[in-house]
N, C-alpha and C positions, 0 to 999 in steps of 0.2 A: 953420306953423299960426299964426294970429293970435290976438291975447290974448282976442278976443270968441270964437272958436271954443273956446278952453281953458275959459273960464269957462262957457259952455254946457255943455260936457262934463260939467265937475264939478258944476254945478247939477242937470243932467238925469240923471246916472248916480247920484248920491246921493239924489236925489229919488225915483227909481225904487226904489232899494234900500230907502229908508224905507216906500215904498207897499208894498212886498211884505212887509217885516217888520212893520210896525205897524199898517197901515190894515184897517179894517173892510171895505173892498172885497176885499182878499185873504185875508180870513179863510177862505173855502172852500179855497183853495189849501193854506194852511197846515195846515187840519184834515185834507186828503187826505194831505199828506206826513207827518203825525204817525205814520202807521202804520209808517213806516221810521224806525228810530232815527237813521241818519245823515242822511236827508233833513230829518227833523224838526229836528234840530240846526241844520242848514244854513240853513233858510229862516226860522227864529227868531232867529238872529244876525245883527246889522247888519253886522259886521265880515266874517262869513264870506260872507254873500250879497253884500256889495259887492265882493269878489274877483271873483265870477264876473259880476256885472252890468258891473262895469268892463272886464273882458277882453272881454265880448261887444260892449259899446258902443265899445270901442277900434278896432274894424274899420270903424265907421261913420264915426268922426271921424279915422281915420288916425293913431292914436297907437300906440306900441308897448304891447302888452298887459299886459306885466309891470308896466310903470311905470303905466298906466292902472288896473289892478287894484289896486295899492298905494294910489294916490291917492284913488280911490274907497272902497277900505276904510277908510282913515284918516279921511276926510273924513264918511263915513256913521257911524262909530263914534263920531267927536266930536259930531257933530250929535244923534245918538241920545241920547248920555249928557247933553249940555247940556239938551236937552228934558226928560229923567227927572229930573236934578237941579232944573229949575225948576218942575216938577210937584210934586216932593217938598217943596220949600220954600213953594210956595203952598199945598198941603195943611196943612202944619205952622202956617203963619201963619192959616189958616182956622180950625183947631182951636184956636188961642189966642185967636182973636176970639170964638169962639163960647163958650169957657170964662170970658171977663171978662163976657159979658152975663148 
């Protein structure tokens, strides 16, 4: 496997995971799965969904499914937490700016 294939796998699998977990496009899917306690938790968790997305996409890219699931899970979880932290910091700074005005 070439490095470009590996980078493509990482970006596409973590992107697909974050689309499923956080996007407005996938909100009907998440609402549909909220009826089941197990599926509702699975589809709303970046780390949990990343395991399954990575395992499925590993067959297309020819990567070991266990390794691919781990990589996607960790990468998706890291990106999701980074974005959440950046949004929290931005909201906090915005509140402080509005208080000073």
